[in-house]
C-alpha positions as CSV (number, residue, x, y, z in Angstrom):
1,X,10.3,-17.1,7.7
2,X,13.9,-18.7,8.0
3,X,13.2,-20.0,11.3
4,X,10.3,-21.9,9.9
5,X,12.0,-22.9,6.6
6,X,14.9,-24.4,8.9
7,X,12.3,-26.6,10.6
8,X,10.6,-27.5,7.7
9,X,14.0,-28.9,6.8
10,X,15.0,-30.7,9.9
11,X,11.4,-32.4,9.5
12,X,12.5,-34.1,6.2
13,X,15.9,-34.5,7.4
14,X,14.6,-36.3,10.3
15,X,12.4,-38.1,7.7
16,X,14.6,-39.2,5.6
17,X,17.5,-40.5,8.0
18,X,14.8,-42.8,10.0
19,X,13.9,-44.9,7.2
20,X,15.3,-48.0,8.5
21,X,13.1,-47.6,11.8
22,X,10.0,-46.6,10.5
23,X,7.0,-49.4,9.8
24,X,6.0,-47.5,7.0
25,X,6.5,-44.1,5.3
26,X,4.1,-42.0,3.5
27,X,4.7,-39.8,0.5
28,X,1.8,-38.4,-0.8
29,X,-0.9,-35.3,-2.5
30,X,-4.1,-34.2,-0.7
31,X,-6.6,-31.9,-2.0
32,X,-10.3,-30.9,-0.6
33,X,-12.0,-27.5,1.0
34,X,-11.6,-25.1,3.6
35,X,-14.5,-22.9,5.5
36,X,-12.5,-20.3,7.0
37,X,-13.0,-17.1,8.9
38,X,-11.5,-14.8,11.0
39,X,-11.7,-14.6,15.1
40,X,-12.1,-11.5,16.5
41,X,-14.2,-9.7,13.8
42,X,-17.9,-10.1,13.4
43,X,-17.5,-11.8,9.6
44,X,-19.5,-14.2,7.4
45,X,-17.4,-17.5,6.5
46,X,-15.3,-18.2,2.9
47,X,-15.4,-21.6,1.3
48,X,-12.1,-22.2,-0.6
49,X,-9.3,-24.6,-1.9
50,X,-6.8,-26.7,-0.1
51,X,-4.4,-29.1,-1.6
52,X,-0.8,-29.8,-1.6
53,X,1.8,-32.4,-0.6
54,X,2.5,-34.5,2.7
55,X,5.7,-36.7,3.5
56,X,5.5,-39.1,7.0
57,X,6.7,-41.8,8.8
58,X,5.3,-44.1,11.1
59,X,6.3,-45.8,14.4
60,X,3.7,-48.2,16.1
61,X,1.1,-46.2,17.1
62,X,2.8,-42.6,16.5
63,X,3.7,-40.8,13.4
64,X,4.8,-37.6,12.2
65,X,3.8,-36.1,8.8
66,X,5.0,-32.5,7.5
67,X,3.0,-31.0,4.6
68,X,3.1,-28.4,2.2
69,X,-0.6,-26.6,1.0
70,X,-2.1,-24.2,-0.6
71,X,-5.2,-22.6,1.3
72,X,-8.0,-19.5,0.3
73,X,-8.8,-18.0,3.8
74,X,-10.7,-15.1,4.5
75,X,-14.5,-13.8,5.1
76,X,-17.0,-11.6,4.1
77,X,-17.3,-8.0,6.5
78,X,-19.3,-5.0,6.2
79,X,-20.1,-5.8,2.4
80,X,-16.2,-6.5,1.6
81,X,-15.0,-9.6,0.7
82,X,-11.8,-10.6,2.3
83,X,-9.9,-13.2,0.0
84,X,-6.2,-14.4,1.2
85,X,-4.2,-17.2,0.0
86,X,-1.6,-18.9,2.1
87,X,1.6,-21.5,1.8
88,X,0.9,-23.5,4.8
89,X,3.7,-25.9,6.4
90,X,1.9,-28.0,9.4
91,X,4.3,-30.6,11.3
92,X,1.8,-32.9,12.8
93,X,2.0,-35.6,15.3
94,X,-0.3,-38.8,14.7
95,X,-1.7,-41.0,17.4
96,X,-2.7,-44.4,15.2
97,X,-5.9,-46.1,17.0
98,X,-8.3,-48.9,15.6
99,X,-6.6,-49.7,13.2
100,X,-7.4,-46.8,10.8
101,X,-8.0,-44.2,12.6
102,X,-5.5,-41.4,13.5
103,X,-5.4,-38.4,15.7
104,X,-3.8,-35.4,14.4
105,X,-1.9,-32.5,16.4
106,X,0.5,-29.9,16.0
107,X,1.9,-26.9,15.3
108,X,1.4,-25.4,11.3
109,X,3.4,-22.3,10.1
110,X,1.7,-20.1,7.1
111,X,3.2,-17.6,4.9
112,X,0.5,-14.9,3.0
113,X,0.5,-15.6,-0.9
114,X,-1.6,-12.4,-1.6
115,X,-4.5,-10.4,-0.2
116,X,-7.4,-7.8,-0.8
117,X,-6.0,-4.4,-1.3
118,X,-7.5,-2.8,2.0
119,X,-6.2,-5.2,4.6
120,X,-3.2,-4.9,6.7
121,X,-2.0,-8.5,6.5
122,X,0.9,-10.4,8.5
123,X,2.8,-12.0,5.6
124,X,3.9,-15.0,8.4
125,X,1.7,-16.5,11.4
126,X,1.5,-19.7,13.3
127,X,-1.7,-21.7,14.3
128,X,-2.4,-25.0,15.8
129,X,-4.1,-28.0,13.9
130,X,-6.2,-30.6,15.6
131,X,-8.2,-33.5,13.4
132,X,-9.1,-37.0,12.7
133,X,-8.1,-38.7,9.7
134,X,-8.8,-42.0,8.6
135,X,-7.0,-44.3,6.0
136,X,-9.1,-46.0,3.8
137,X,-6.7,-48.8,2.1
138,X,-5.3,-48.6,-1.3
139,X,-3.3,-45.3,-0.1
140,X,-6.4,-44.1,0.2
141,X,-7.1,-41.0,3.5
142,X,-9.4,-38.3,4.8
143,X,-8.3,-35.9,7.0
144,X,-10.9,-33.4,8.7
145,X,-9.2,-30.9,10.6
146,X,-10.0,-27.7,12.9
147,X,-6.9,-24.8,12.4
148,X,-6.8,-21.6,15.0
149,X,-4.2,-18.7,14.8
150,X,-2.4,-17.9,17.5
151,X,-1.2,-14.8,15.5
152,X,-3.4,-11.9,14.1
153,X,-3.9,-12.6,10.7
154,X,-5.1,-9.2,9.3
155,X,-6.2,-5.6,10.7
156,X,-9.5,-4.1,9.1
157,X,-10.2,-0.4,9.8
158,X,-9.0,-0.7,13.8
159,X,-9.7,-4.2,14.1
160,X,-7.5,-7.7,13.5
161,X,-8.1,-11.2,13.6
162,X,-6.8,-14.5,13.8
163,X,-7.6,-16.9,11.0
164,X,-9.4,-19.9,11.7
165,X,-10.5,-22.6,9.3
166,X,-12.0,-26.4,9.0
167,X,-11.2,-28.6,6.5
168,X,-11.8,-31.5,4.9
169,X,-9.5,-33.3,2.4
170,X,-8.6,-36.7,0.6
171,X,-5.4,-37.8,0.1
172,X,-3.3,-40.4,-1.9
173,X,0.0,-42.0,-0.7
174,X,2.1,-43.2,-3.3
175,X,4.3,-45.3,-0.6
């Protein structure tokens, strides 16, 4: 977890030090919904909330964005609800095209806030995120992403699973 925090701090320092050369800076809030499930387990999904803050910089067609998000994840397995809540820190590269669209990809670090009592959950995880963004003007933006876990998130009666989810979020940039 300390390495993840150091990485986020380095990204924020990078954004602050490149203000002069950046074409545009973003700072804002976002919120939306997740549809989450667990890979390797035959489970149903869970619909949940996601929301938080973002900071980013754009350099011509390339951009970088870091976020701190709250995310409800989990699913339903063998008539038991699996409810997990995370703090997510995605650090994404963004390729802008056709003026309003961007392709997003990069690593995402997660920290487990709480889980169901019967789970054996890992506190820290890493995943990948890919998505498509749309800038609507007036600071409004829409993001659709798919997140896929690289590390085991939960253990349940001898089985384990990785987090995966689809999210749709609406954001507003103050800058």
